[in-house]
Each structure stands twice: as C-alpha cells, then as structure tokens.
All heavy atoms as TSV, in Angstrom:
chain	resi	resn	atom	element	x	y	z
A	1	SER	N	N	0.841	-1.190	0.000
A	1	SER	CA	C	0.000	0.000	0.000
A	1	SER	C	C	0.882	1.249	0.000
A	1	SER	O	O	1.856	1.337	0.726
A	1	SER	CB	C	-0.916	0.005	1.206
A	1	SER	OG	O	-0.177	0.120	2.386
A	2	CYS	N	N	0.520	2.176	-0.795
A	2	CYS	CA	C	1.288	3.414	-0.960
A	2	CYS	C	C	1.057	4.336	0.236
A	2	CYS	O	O	-0.085	4.557	0.646
A	2	CYS	CB	C	0.864	4.102	-2.250
A	2	CYS	SG	S	1.757	5.620	-2.587
A	3	PRO	N	N	2.117	4.885	0.832
A	3	PRO	CA	C	1.936	5.803	1.960
A	3	PRO	C	C	1.250	7.113	1.572
A	3	PRO	O	O	0.770	7.841	2.434
A	3	PRO	CB	C	3.351	6.053	2.472
A	3	PRO	CG	C	4.263	5.544	1.445
A	3	PRO	CD	C	3.511	4.609	0.563
A	4	PHE	N	N	1.179	7.410	0.289
A	4	PHE	CA	C	0.519	8.632	-0.187
A	4	PHE	C	C	-0.875	8.336	-0.742
A	4	PHE	O	O	-1.474	9.184	-1.380
A	4	PHE	CB	C	1.366	9.317	-1.266
A	4	PHE	CG	C	2.732	9.689	-0.784
A	4	PHE	CD1	C	3.836	8.961	-1.186
A	4	PHE	CD2	C	2.918	10.749	0.083
A	4	PHE	CE1	C	5.105	9.300	-0.742
A	4	PHE	CE2	C	4.179	11.091	0.527
A	4	PHE	CZ	C	5.278	10.357	0.118
A	5	ASP	N	N	-1.385	7.125	-0.533
A	5	ASP	CA	C	-2.695	6.691	-1.027
A	5	ASP	C	C	-2.820	6.855	-2.534
A	5	ASP	O	O	-3.871	7.221	-3.055
A	5	ASP	CB	C	-3.826	7.441	-0.317
A	5	ASP	CG	C	-3.814	7.202	1.182
A	5	ASP	OD1	O	-3.488	6.072	1.572
A	5	ASP	OD2	O	-4.127	8.137	1.928
A	6	LYS	N	N	-1.714	6.599	-3.252
A	6	LYS	CA	C	-1.645	6.709	-4.718
A	6	LYS	C	C	-2.099	8.079	-5.214
A	6	LYS	O	O	-2.694	8.213	-6.272
A	6	LYS	CB	C	-2.449	5.597	-5.381
A	6	LYS	CG	C	-1.877	4.224	-5.078
A	6	LYS	CD	C	-2.564	3.147	-5.847
A	6	LYS	CE	C	-1.931	1.820	-5.510
A	6	LYS	NZ	N	-2.520	0.725	-6.251
A	7	ASN	N	N	-1.821	9.107	-4.416
A	7	ASN	CA	C	-2.173	10.476	-4.778
A	7	ASN	C	C	-0.897	11.311	-4.777
A	7	ASN	O	O	-0.488	11.815	-3.726
A	7	ASN	CB	C	-3.201	11.032	-3.784
A	7	ASN	CG	C	-3.731	12.371	-4.207
A	7	ASN	OD1	O	-3.374	12.895	-5.254
A	7	ASN	ND2	N	-4.576	12.944	-3.382
A	8	PRO	N	N	-0.221	11.489	-5.933
A	8	PRO	CA	C	1.046	12.209	-5.961
A	8	PRO	C	C	0.948	13.692	-5.631
A	8	PRO	O	O	1.958	14.340	-5.384
A	8	PRO	CB	C	1.557	12.014	-7.385
A	8	PRO	CG	C	0.488	11.387	-8.149
A	8	PRO	CD	C	-0.582	10.939	-7.219
A	9	SER	N	N	-0.257	14.240	-5.586
A	9	SER	CA	C	-0.375	15.669	-5.266
A	9	SER	C	C	-0.055	15.948	-3.799
A	9	SER	O	O	0.152	17.099	-3.427
A	9	SER	CB	C	-1.782	16.159	-5.595
A	9	SER	OG	O	-2.738	15.494	-4.799
A	10	LYS	N	N	0.031	14.908	-2.955
A	10	LYS	CA	C	0.381	15.083	-1.549
A	10	LYS	C	C	1.888	15.273	-1.350
A	10	LYS	O	O	2.325	15.606	-0.258
A	10	LYS	CB	C	-0.069	13.866	-0.729
A	10	LYS	CG	C	-1.553	13.712	-0.628
A	10	LYS	CD	C	-1.901	12.526	0.235
A	10	LYS	CE	C	-3.395	12.338	0.356
A	10	LYS	NZ	N	-3.714	11.161	1.198
A	11	ILE	N	N	2.693	15.056	-2.388
A	11	ILE	CA	C	4.146	15.127	-2.300
A	11	ILE	C	C	4.600	16.518	-2.710
A	11	ILE	O	O	4.246	17.005	-3.769
A	11	ILE	CB	C	4.802	14.067	-3.203
A	11	ILE	CG1	C	4.240	12.684	-2.886
A	11	ILE	CG2	C	6.307	14.072	-3.023
A	11	ILE	CD1	C	4.612	11.630	-3.894
A	12	SER	N	N	5.398	17.164	-1.843
A	12	SER	CA	C	5.904	18.497	-2.146
A	12	SER	C	C	7.349	18.613	-1.677
A	12	SER	O	O	7.725	18.034	-0.658
A	12	SER	CB	C	5.055	19.557	-1.456
A	12	SER	OG	O	5.638	20.828	-1.623
A	13	TYR	N	N	8.143	19.376	-2.420
A	13	TYR	CA	C	9.546	19.557	-2.041
A	13	TYR	C	C	9.680	20.382	-0.770
A	13	TYR	O	O	10.714	20.352	-0.110
A	13	TYR	CB	C	10.337	20.206	-3.184
A	13	TYR	CG	C	10.050	21.672	-3.400
A	13	TYR	CD1	C	10.837	22.646	-2.799
A	13	TYR	CD2	C	8.990	22.087	-4.203
A	13	TYR	CE1	C	10.574	23.999	-2.999
A	13	TYR	CE2	C	8.728	23.417	-4.403
A	13	TYR	CZ	C	9.517	24.368	-3.798
A	13	TYR	OH	O	9.265	25.700	-3.990
A	14	LYS	N	N	8.641	21.102	-0.388
A	14	LYS	CA	C	8.694	21.945	0.808
A	14	LYS	C	C	8.563	21.141	2.089
A	14	LYS	O	O	9.001	21.592	3.148
A	14	LYS	CB	C	7.580	22.983	0.746
A	14	LYS	CG	C	7.717	23.931	-0.422
A	14	LYS	CD	C	6.527	24.845	-0.511
A	14	LYS	CE	C	6.558	25.680	-1.769
A	14	LYS	NZ	N	5.347	26.461	-1.929
A	15	ASP	N	N	7.977	19.954	2.008
A	15	ASP	CA	C	7.780	19.110	3.184
A	15	ASP	C	C	9.003	18.207	3.376
A	15	ASP	O	O	8.998	17.022	3.046
A	15	ASP	CB	C	6.516	18.277	3.020
A	15	ASP	CG	C	6.087	17.622	4.312
A	15	ASP	OD1	O	6.746	17.852	5.338
A	15	ASP	OD2	O	5.077	16.890	4.289
A	16	VAL	N	N	10.060	18.777	3.923
A	16	VAL	CA	C	11.348	18.098	4.032
A	16	VAL	C	C	11.283	16.913	4.993
A	16	VAL	O	O	11.897	15.879	4.752
A	16	VAL	CB	C	12.436	19.102	4.484
A	16	VAL	CG1	C	13.781	18.432	4.596
A	16	VAL	CG2	C	12.512	20.251	3.509
A	17	TYR	N	N	10.513	17.029	6.047
A	17	TYR	CA	C	10.434	15.948	7.028
A	17	TYR	C	C	9.818	14.695	6.423
A	17	TYR	O	O	10.224	13.576	6.734
A	17	TYR	CB	C	9.655	16.400	8.261
A	17	TYR	CG	C	10.340	17.532	8.984
A	17	TYR	CD1	C	9.816	18.814	8.963
A	17	TYR	CD2	C	11.537	17.316	9.657
A	17	TYR	CE1	C	10.462	19.854	9.609
A	17	TYR	CE2	C	12.190	18.350	10.299
A	17	TYR	CZ	C	11.649	19.611	10.279
A	17	TYR	OH	O	12.292	20.637	10.908
A	18	LYS	N	N	8.850	14.851	5.544
A	18	LYS	CA	C	8.245	13.704	4.880
A	18	LYS	C	C	9.214	13.107	3.857
A	18	LYS	O	O	9.318	11.897	3.723
A	18	LYS	CB	C	6.946	14.113	4.194
A	18	LYS	CG	C	6.131	12.946	3.692
A	18	LYS	CD	C	4.857	13.395	3.020
A	18	LYS	CE	C	3.854	13.894	4.030
A	18	LYS	NZ	N	2.561	14.258	3.422
A	19	LEU	N	N	9.962	13.966	3.156
A	19	LEU	CA	C	10.900	13.485	2.142
A	19	LEU	C	C	12.079	12.751	2.767
A	19	LEU	O	O	12.623	11.822	2.167
A	19	LEU	CB	C	11.416	14.648	1.293
A	19	LEU	CG	C	10.396	15.360	0.412
A	19	LEU	CD1	C	11.071	16.507	-0.321
A	19	LEU	CD2	C	9.750	14.413	-0.564
A	20	LYS	N	N	12.486	13.138	3.986
A	20	LYS	CA	C	13.622	12.496	4.642
A	20	LYS	C	C	13.369	11.027	4.941
A	20	LYS	O	O	14.301	10.251	5.070
A	20	LYS	CB	C	13.954	13.218	5.948
A	20	LYS	CG	C	14.791	14.448	5.757
A	20	LYS	CD	C	15.225	15.007	7.091
A	20	LYS	CE	C	16.076	16.228	6.907
A	20	LYS	NZ	N	16.536	16.775	8.184
A	21	LYS	N	N	12.108	10.630	5.018
A	21	LYS	CA	C	11.771	9.235	5.276
A	21	LYS	C	C	12.107	8.348	4.077
A	21	LYS	O	O	12.216	7.141	4.216
A	21	LYS	CB	C	10.279	9.095	5.591
A	21	LYS	CG	C	9.866	9.771	6.860
A	21	LYS	CD	C	8.379	9.632	7.068
A	21	LYS	CE	C	7.936	10.456	8.262
A	21	LYS	NZ	N	6.477	10.446	8.414
A	22	PHE	N	N	12.264	8.953	2.906
A	22	PHE	CA	C	12.465	8.189	1.682
A	22	PHE	C	C	13.881	8.297	1.137
A	22	PHE	O	O	14.115	7.926	-0.018
A	22	PHE	CB	C	11.446	8.626	0.628
A	22	PHE	CG	C	10.031	8.399	1.075
A	22	PHE	CD1	C	9.289	9.427	1.610
A	22	PHE	CD2	C	9.464	7.146	0.988
A	22	PHE	CE1	C	7.991	9.222	2.033
A	22	PHE	CE2	C	8.171	6.920	1.412
A	22	PHE	CZ	C	7.434	7.961	1.941
A	23	ILE	N	N	14.824	8.815	1.932
A	23	ILE	CA	C	16.226	8.827	1.537
A	23	ILE	C	C	17.058	8.177	2.635
A	23	ILE	O	O	16.662	8.148	3.800
A	23	ILE	CB	C	16.747	10.253	1.234
A	23	ILE	CG1	C	16.637	11.159	2.445
A	23	ILE	CG2	C	16.038	10.858	0.054
A	23	ILE	CD1	C	17.290	12.517	2.249
A	24	THR	N	N	18.222	7.648	2.262
A	24	THR	CA	C	19.104	7.014	3.230
A	24	THR	C	C	19.882	8.083	3.993
A	24	THR	O	O	19.789	9.277	3.688
A	24	THR	CB	C	20.098	6.080	2.520
A	24	THR	OG1	O	20.930	6.859	1.664
A	24	THR	CG2	C	19.391	5.009	1.736
A	25	THR	N	N	20.665	7.639	4.962
A	25	THR	CA	C	21.497	8.589	5.708
A	25	THR	C	C	22.570	9.201	4.821
A	25	THR	O	O	23.047	10.291	5.090
A	25	THR	CB	C	22.166	7.898	6.908
A	25	THR	OG1	O	22.915	6.772	6.437
A	25	THR	CG2	C	21.123	7.439	7.907
A	26	ARG	N	N	22.924	8.502	3.744
A	26	ARG	CA	C	23.899	9.020	2.784
A	26	ARG	C	C	23.275	9.945	1.752
A	26	ARG	O	O	23.969	10.539	0.946
A	26	ARG	CB	C	24.586	7.853	2.047
A	26	ARG	CG	C	25.405	6.975	2.941
A	26	ARG	CD	C	26.719	7.605	3.202
A	26	ARG	NE	N	27.595	6.680	3.886
A	26	ARG	CZ	C	28.881	6.842	3.988
A	26	ARG	NH1	N	29.442	7.895	3.449
A	26	ARG	NH2	N	29.611	5.993	4.635
A	27	GLY	N	N	21.951	10.029	1.723
A	27	GLY	CA	C	21.284	10.933	0.812
A	27	GLY	C	C	20.760	10.293	-0.450
A	27	GLY	O	O	20.313	10.983	-1.361
A	28	ARG	N	N	20.788	8.963	-0.537
A	28	ARG	CA	C	20.294	8.276	-1.730
A	28	ARG	C	C	18.802	8.007	-1.602
A	28	ARG	O	O	18.296	7.750	-0.517
A	28	ARG	CB	C	21.040	6.959	-1.922
A	28	ARG	CG	C	22.524	7.172	-2.151
A	28	ARG	CD	C	23.228	5.886	-2.392
A	28	ARG	NE	N	22.777	5.354	-3.661
A	28	ARG	CZ	C	23.125	4.142	-4.107
A	28	ARG	NH1	N	23.900	3.365	-3.374
A	28	ARG	NH2	N	22.694	3.718	-5.274
A	29	ILE	N	N	18.106	8.032	-2.718
A	29	ILE	CA	C	16.668	7.779	-2.740
A	29	ILE	C	C	16.428	6.277	-2.587
A	29	ILE	O	O	17.040	5.474	-3.282
A	29	ILE	CB	C	16.042	8.290	-4.050
A	29	ILE	CG1	C	16.289	9.793	-4.202
A	29	ILE	CG2	C	14.551	7.995	-4.099
A	29	ILE	CD1	C	15.904	10.346	-5.555
A	30	LEU	N	N	15.534	5.903	-1.665
A	30	LEU	CA	C	15.226	4.499	-1.442
A	30	LEU	C	C	14.363	3.945	-2.573
A	30	LEU	O	O	13.580	4.673	-3.187
A	30	LEU	CB	C	14.492	4.324	-0.117
A	30	LEU	CG	C	15.334	4.523	1.138
A	30	LEU	CD1	C	14.438	4.556	2.363
A	30	LEU	CD2	C	16.357	3.420	1.275
A	31	SER	N	N	14.486	2.651	-2.813
A	31	SER	CA	C	13.724	2.004	-3.880
A	31	SER	C	C	12.270	1.818	-3.460
A	31	SER	O	O	11.959	1.740	-2.276
A	31	SER	CB	C	14.341	0.650	-4.212
A	31	SER	OG	O	14.176	-0.226	-3.121
A	32	PRO	N	N	11.375	1.735	-4.422
A	32	PRO	CA	C	9.959	1.545	-4.088
A	32	PRO	C	C	9.683	0.193	-3.438
A	32	PRO	O	O	8.694	0.045	-2.730
A	32	PRO	CB	C	9.242	1.667	-5.430
A	32	PRO	CG	C	10.271	1.576	-6.463
A	32	PRO	CD	C	11.571	1.948	-5.849
A	33	GLU	N	N	10.558	-0.809	-3.649
A	33	GLU	CA	C	10.376	-2.102	-2.999
A	33	GLU	C	C	10.532	-1.977	-1.488
A	33	GLU	O	O	9.865	-2.662	-0.726
A	33	GLU	CB	C	11.382	-3.129	-3.538
A	33	GLU	CG	C	11.101	-3.563	-4.961
A	33	GLU	CD	C	11.695	-2.608	-5.985
A	33	GLU	OE1	O	12.623	-1.844	-5.653
A	33	GLU	OE2	O	11.202	-2.611	-7.128
A	34	LYS	N	N	11.428	-1.107	-1.042
A	34	LYS	CA	C	11.648	-0.924	0.398
A	34	LYS	C	C	10.617	-0.013	1.039
A	34	LYS	O	O	10.276	-0.178	2.202
A	34	LYS	CB	C	13.041	-0.357	0.638
A	34	LYS	CG	C	14.149	-1.318	0.334
A	34	LYS	CD	C	15.489	-0.746	0.700
A	34	LYS	CE	C	16.584	-1.736	0.396
A	34	LYS	NZ	N	17.903	-1.215	0.726
A	35	THR	N	N	10.118	0.961	0.291
A	35	THR	CA	C	9.211	1.948	0.875
A	35	THR	C	C	7.743	1.652	0.613
A	35	THR	O	O	6.883	2.148	1.334
A	35	THR	CB	C	9.527	3.348	0.330
A	35	THR	OG1	O	9.417	3.334	-1.094
A	35	THR	CG2	C	10.918	3.787	0.740
A	36	GLY	N	N	7.441	0.870	-0.417
A	36	GLY	CA	C	6.062	0.550	-0.740
A	36	GLY	C	C	5.323	1.643	-1.485
A	36	GLY	O	O	4.100	1.681	-1.494
A	37	VAL	N	N	6.049	2.525	-2.131
A	37	VAL	CA	C	5.448	3.630	-2.872
A	37	VAL	C	C	5.034	3.138	-4.253
A	37	VAL	O	O	5.741	2.356	-4.878
A	37	VAL	CB	C	6.448	4.803	-2.982
A	37	VAL	CG1	C	5.871	5.948	-3.767
A	37	VAL	CG2	C	6.866	5.267	-1.608
A	38	SER	N	N	3.889	3.593	-4.739
A	38	SER	CA	C	3.418	3.202	-6.072
A	38	SER	C	C	4.337	3.814	-7.134
A	38	SER	O	O	5.017	4.813	-6.872
A	38	SER	CB	C	1.977	3.662	-6.279
A	38	SER	OG	O	1.920	5.064	-6.338
A	39	PRO	N	N	4.372	3.239	-8.340
A	39	PRO	CA	C	5.266	3.766	-9.380
A	39	PRO	C	C	5.015	5.230	-9.730
A	39	PRO	O	O	5.960	5.991	-9.943
A	39	PRO	CB	C	4.982	2.869	-10.585
A	39	PRO	CG	C	4.459	1.613	-10.002
A	39	PRO	CD	C	3.727	1.999	-8.756
A	40	LYS	N	N	3.763	5.618	-9.782
A	40	LYS	CA	C	3.429	7.007	-10.104
A	40	LYS	C	C	3.936	7.947	-9.019
A	40	LYS	O	O	4.524	8.999	-9.309
A	40	LYS	CB	C	1.909	7.134	-10.258
A	40	LYS	CG	C	1.440	8.442	-10.800
A	40	LYS	CD	C	-0.058	8.390	-11.037
A	40	LYS	CE	C	-0.555	9.643	-11.703
A	40	LYS	NZ	N	-1.996	9.578	-11.936
A	41	CYS	N	N	3.747	7.560	-7.764
A	41	CYS	CA	C	4.212	8.394	-6.642
A	41	CYS	C	C	5.731	8.371	-6.537
A	41	CYS	O	O	6.335	9.357	-6.117
A	41	CYS	CB	C	3.591	7.919	-5.341
A	41	CYS	SG	S	1.836	8.275	-5.202
A	42	GLN	N	N	6.372	7.254	-6.926
A	42	GLN	CA	C	7.832	7.172	-6.869
A	42	GLN	C	C	8.464	8.161	-7.839
A	42	GLN	O	O	9.465	8.793	-7.516
A	42	GLN	CB	C	8.287	5.749	-7.174
A	42	GLN	CG	C	9.796	5.556	-7.134
A	42	GLN	CD	C	10.391	5.654	-5.752
A	42	GLN	OE1	O	9.692	5.529	-4.757
A	42	GLN	NE2	N	11.675	5.867	-5.684
A	43	ARG	N	N	7.885	8.307	-9.023
A	43	ARG	CA	C	8.412	9.281	-9.992
A	43	ARG	C	C	8.285	10.698	-9.457
A	43	ARG	O	O	9.219	11.507	-9.549
A	43	ARG	CB	C	7.680	9.139	-11.324
A	43	ARG	CG	C	8.015	7.874	-12.072
A	43	ARG	CD	C	7.467	7.891	-13.479
A	43	ARG	NE	N	6.021	7.899	-13.528
A	43	ARG	CZ	C	5.254	6.806	-13.553
A	43	ARG	NH1	N	5.812	5.617	-13.513
A	43	ARG	NH2	N	3.943	6.907	-13.619
A	44	LYS	N	N	7.134	11.011	-8.882
A	44	LYS	CA	C	6.920	12.351	-8.309
A	44	LYS	C	C	7.824	12.571	-7.099
A	44	LYS	O	O	8.378	13.646	-6.915
A	44	LYS	CB	C	5.440	12.506	-7.923
A	44	LYS	CG	C	5.097	13.770	-7.190
A	44	LYS	CD	C	4.826	14.922	-8.123
A	44	LYS	CE	C	4.613	16.204	-7.383
A	44	LYS	NZ	N	3.328	16.758	-7.394
A	45	LEU	N	N	7.992	11.521	-6.277
A	45	LEU	CA	C	8.836	11.613	-5.095
A	45	LEU	C	C	10.283	11.897	-5.473
A	45	LEU	O	O	10.927	12.769	-4.886
A	45	LEU	CB	C	8.735	10.309	-4.303
A	45	LEU	CG	C	9.487	10.223	-2.996
A	45	LEU	CD1	C	8.907	11.192	-1.980
A	45	LEU	CD2	C	9.420	8.809	-2.454
A	46	ALA	N	N	10.793	11.201	-6.474
A	46	ALA	CA	C	12.169	11.419	-6.933
A	46	ALA	C	C	12.341	12.841	-7.455
A	46	ALA	O	O	13.349	13.508	-7.165
A	46	ALA	CB	C	12.534	10.414	-8.008
A	47	ARG	N	N	11.357	13.333	-8.198
A	47	ARG	CA	C	11.417	14.690	-8.737
A	47	ARG	C	C	11.429	15.722	-7.611
A	47	ARG	O	O	12.202	16.689	-7.641
A	47	ARG	CB	C	10.219	14.920	-9.662
A	47	ARG	CG	C	10.319	16.173	-10.471
A	47	ARG	CD	C	9.140	16.361	-11.425
A	47	ARG	NE	N	8.643	15.119	-11.997
A	47	ARG	CZ	C	7.360	14.724	-11.928
A	47	ARG	NH1	N	6.465	15.461	-11.338
A	47	ARG	NH2	N	6.991	13.593	-12.484
A	48	GLU	N	N	10.594	15.521	-6.602
A	48	GLU	CA	C	10.513	16.482	-5.494
A	48	GLU	C	C	11.750	16.418	-4.606
A	48	GLU	O	O	12.189	17.444	-4.079
A	48	GLU	CB	C	9.250	16.230	-4.674
A	48	GLU	CG	C	7.968	16.459	-5.451
A	48	GLU	CD	C	7.820	17.868	-5.980
A	48	GLU	OE1	O	8.078	18.833	-5.235
A	48	GLU	OE2	O	7.435	18.020	-7.158
A	49	ILE	N	N	12.341	15.245	-4.430
A	49	ILE	CA	C	13.595	15.143	-3.669
A	49	ILE	C	C	14.705	15.893	-4.399
A	49	ILE	O	O	15.497	16.622	-3.783
A	49	ILE	CB	C	13.971	13.669	-3.428
A	49	ILE	CG1	C	13.019	13.052	-2.404
A	49	ILE	CG2	C	15.412	13.538	-2.952
A	49	ILE	CD1	C	13.192	11.565	-2.201
A	50	LYS	N	N	14.753	15.747	-5.713
A	50	LYS	CA	C	15.771	16.458	-6.495
A	50	LYS	C	C	15.562	17.969	-6.445
A	50	LYS	O	O	16.527	18.731	-6.385
A	50	LYS	CB	C	15.772	15.955	-7.935
A	50	LYS	CG	C	16.294	14.538	-8.046
A	50	LYS	CD	C	16.121	13.980	-9.434
A	50	LYS	CE	C	16.522	12.521	-9.464
A	50	LYS	NZ	N	16.300	11.921	-10.796
A	51	ARG	N	N	14.305	18.406	-6.438
A	51	ARG	CA	C	14.020	19.838	-6.296
A	51	ARG	C	C	14.463	20.345	-4.931
A	51	ARG	O	O	15.023	21.435	-4.815
A	51	ARG	CB	C	12.533	20.104	-6.465
A	51	ARG	CG	C	12.100	20.192	-7.867
A	51	ARG	CD	C	10.655	20.621	-7.958
A	51	ARG	NE	N	10.222	20.533	-9.338
A	51	ARG	CZ	C	8.985	20.354	-9.715
A	51	ARG	NH1	N	8.025	20.236	-8.827
A	51	ARG	NH2	N	8.675	20.278	-10.987
A	52	ALA	N	N	14.197	19.570	-3.893
A	52	ALA	CA	C	14.592	19.963	-2.539
A	52	ALA	C	C	16.113	20.025	-2.417
A	52	ALA	O	O	16.647	20.892	-1.735
A	52	ALA	CB	C	14.014	19.003	-1.510
A	53	ARG	N	N	16.811	19.121	-3.093
A	53	ARG	CA	C	18.269	19.173	-3.098
A	53	ARG	C	C	18.756	20.444	-3.786
A	53	ARG	O	O	19.681	21.097	-3.311
A	53	ARG	CB	C	18.834	17.961	-3.839
A	53	ARG	CG	C	18.749	16.678	-3.077
A	53	ARG	CD	C	19.252	15.565	-3.939
A	53	ARG	NE	N	19.218	14.289	-3.255
A	53	ARG	CZ	C	19.348	13.133	-3.871
A	53	ARG	NH1	N	19.520	13.083	-5.175
A	53	ARG	NH2	N	19.317	12.017	-3.186
A	54	TYR	N	N	18.157	20.770	-4.914
A	54	TYR	CA	C	18.550	21.962	-5.657
A	54	TYR	C	C	18.313	23.231	-4.848
A	54	TYR	O	O	19.099	24.167	-4.915
A	54	TYR	CB	C	17.789	22.016	-6.990
A	54	TYR	CG	C	18.194	23.180	-7.854
A	54	TYR	CD1	C	19.402	23.179	-8.538
A	54	TYR	CD2	C	17.377	24.289	-7.982
A	54	TYR	CE1	C	19.782	24.250	-9.323
A	54	TYR	CE2	C	17.743	25.364	-8.762
A	54	TYR	CZ	C	18.946	25.336	-9.426
A	54	TYR	OH	O	19.324	26.404	-10.205
A	55	MET	N	N	17.235	23.250	-4.071
A	55	MET	CA	C	16.904	24.402	-3.237
A	55	MET	C	C	17.674	24.395	-1.916
A	55	MET	O	O	17.456	25.249	-1.068
A	55	MET	CB	C	15.406	24.432	-2.939
A	55	MET	CG	C	14.535	24.521	-4.177
A	55	MET	SD	S	14.669	26.083	-5.015
A	55	MET	CE	C	13.828	27.136	-3.909
A	56	ALA	N	N	18.563	23.402	-1.726
A	56	ALA	CA	C	19.408	23.253	-0.534
A	56	ALA	C	C	18.584	22.964	0.715
A	56	ALA	O	O	18.976	23.323	1.822
A	56	ALA	CB	C	20.300	24.467	-0.327
A	57	LEU	N	N	17.449	22.300	0.550
A	57	LEU	CA	C	16.667	21.860	1.702
A	57	LEU	C	C	17.084	20.465	2.138
A	57	LEU	O	O	16.917	20.097	3.299
A	57	LEU	CB	C	15.168	21.855	1.347
A	57	LEU	CG	C	14.592	23.214	0.959
A	57	LEU	CD1	C	13.171	23.062	0.457
A	57	LEU	CD2	C	14.656	24.176	2.116
A	58	LEU	N	N	17.625	19.681	1.199
A	58	LEU	CA	C	18.158	18.357	1.473
A	58	LEU	C	C	19.586	18.273	0.942
A	58	LEU	O	O	19.915	18.946	-0.033
A	58	LEU	CB	C	17.319	17.278	0.779
A	58	LEU	CG	C	15.939	16.985	1.329
A	58	LEU	CD1	C	15.233	15.970	0.434
A	58	LEU	CD2	C	16.012	16.448	2.736
A	59	PRO	N	N	20.436	17.447	1.547
A	59	PRO	CA	C	21.802	17.322	1.051
A	59	PRO	C	C	21.866	16.448	-0.198
A	59	PRO	O	O	21.052	15.540	-0.389
A	59	PRO	CB	C	22.524	16.645	2.219
A	59	PRO	CG	C	21.467	15.850	2.889
A	59	PRO	CD	C	20.211	16.659	2.763
A	60	PHE	N	N	22.845	16.716	-1.067
A	60	PHE	CA	C	23.067	15.849	-2.203
A	60	PHE	C	C	23.652	14.537	-1.733
A	60	PHE	O	O	23.258	13.486	-2.171
A	60	PHE	CB	C	24.022	16.517	-3.211
A	60	PHE	CG	C	23.319	17.449	-4.144
A	60	PHE	CD1	C	23.282	18.803	-3.886
A	60	PHE	CD2	C	22.698	16.968	-5.275
A	60	PHE	CE1	C	22.617	19.668	-4.736
A	60	PHE	CE2	C	22.029	17.821	-6.140
A	60	PHE	CZ	C	22.008	19.172	-5.868
A	61	SER	N	N	24.613	14.608	-0.835
A	61	SER	CA	C	25.177	13.397	-0.229
A	61	SER	C	C	25.837	13.787	1.085
A	61	SER	O	O	26.274	14.924	1.272
A	61	SER	CB	C	26.217	12.754	-1.147
A	61	SER	OG	O	27.297	13.652	-1.331
A	62	GLU	N	N	25.877	12.831	1.999
A	62	GLU	CA	C	26.512	13.060	3.295
A	62	GLU	C	C	27.638	12.073	3.462
A	62	GLU	O	O	27.402	10.883	3.679
A	62	GLU	CB	C	25.502	12.871	4.426
A	62	GLU	CG	C	24.569	14.025	4.597
A	62	GLU	CD	C	23.675	13.862	5.827
A	62	GLU	OE1	O	24.079	13.124	6.750
A	62	GLU	OE2	O	22.617	14.452	5.842
A	63	TYR	N	N	28.846	12.549	3.332
A	63	TYR	CA	C	30.002	11.688	3.563
A	63	TYR	C	C	30.540	11.963	4.954
A	63	TYR	O	O	30.758	13.108	5.331
A	63	TYR	CB	C	31.084	11.920	2.511
A	63	TYR	CG	C	30.642	11.458	1.144
A	63	TYR	CD1	C	30.312	12.340	0.144
A	63	TYR	CD2	C	30.527	10.095	0.882
A	63	TYR	CE1	C	29.902	11.921	-1.097
A	63	TYR	CE2	C	30.126	9.649	-0.354
A	63	TYR	CZ	C	29.814	10.567	-1.338
A	63	TYR	OH	O	29.400	10.127	-2.565
A	64	VAL	N	N	30.731	10.913	5.696
A	64	VAL	CA	C	31.167	11.041	7.093
A	64	VAL	C	C	32.660	11.163	7.176
A	64	VAL	O	O	33.434	10.722	6.465
A	64	VAL	CB	C	30.680	9.836	7.922
A	64	VAL	CG1	C	31.158	9.934	9.348
A	64	VAL	CG2	C	29.190	9.745	7.841
C-alpha cells in the first residue's frame, strides 16, 4: 500500500520531514520495494527530492 494513497499531489519539495523518510542517511533515494510507494508516486517523489536538493533543503550526499 502506498503511503501517499496513490495520490502524488500530496508530495511536495517543501515538506522536508516527509521526504527524509524516503532517503538514506547518505542521501540516496530508497527504492519503491523498500518503501512501498506506487510507481506514479515514486516518480513524483524522486522529482521532489531532487528539487529539494537543488533548493538546498536536502543534502546531495553526506560523507562522514
């Protein structure tokens, strides 16, 4: 079951706390098999994560 109820309009680059659930500690986007996101929402999620990275709301990568 999709955490967004198969409604991609609920995904926004401004909601950083929700987007952080779908990236690893290193900053990589998690696969839909691990998160249970529908394919349509996964495409929107990836786009919004990339927008948040560009706007410097999320890191591109975190190297320790």
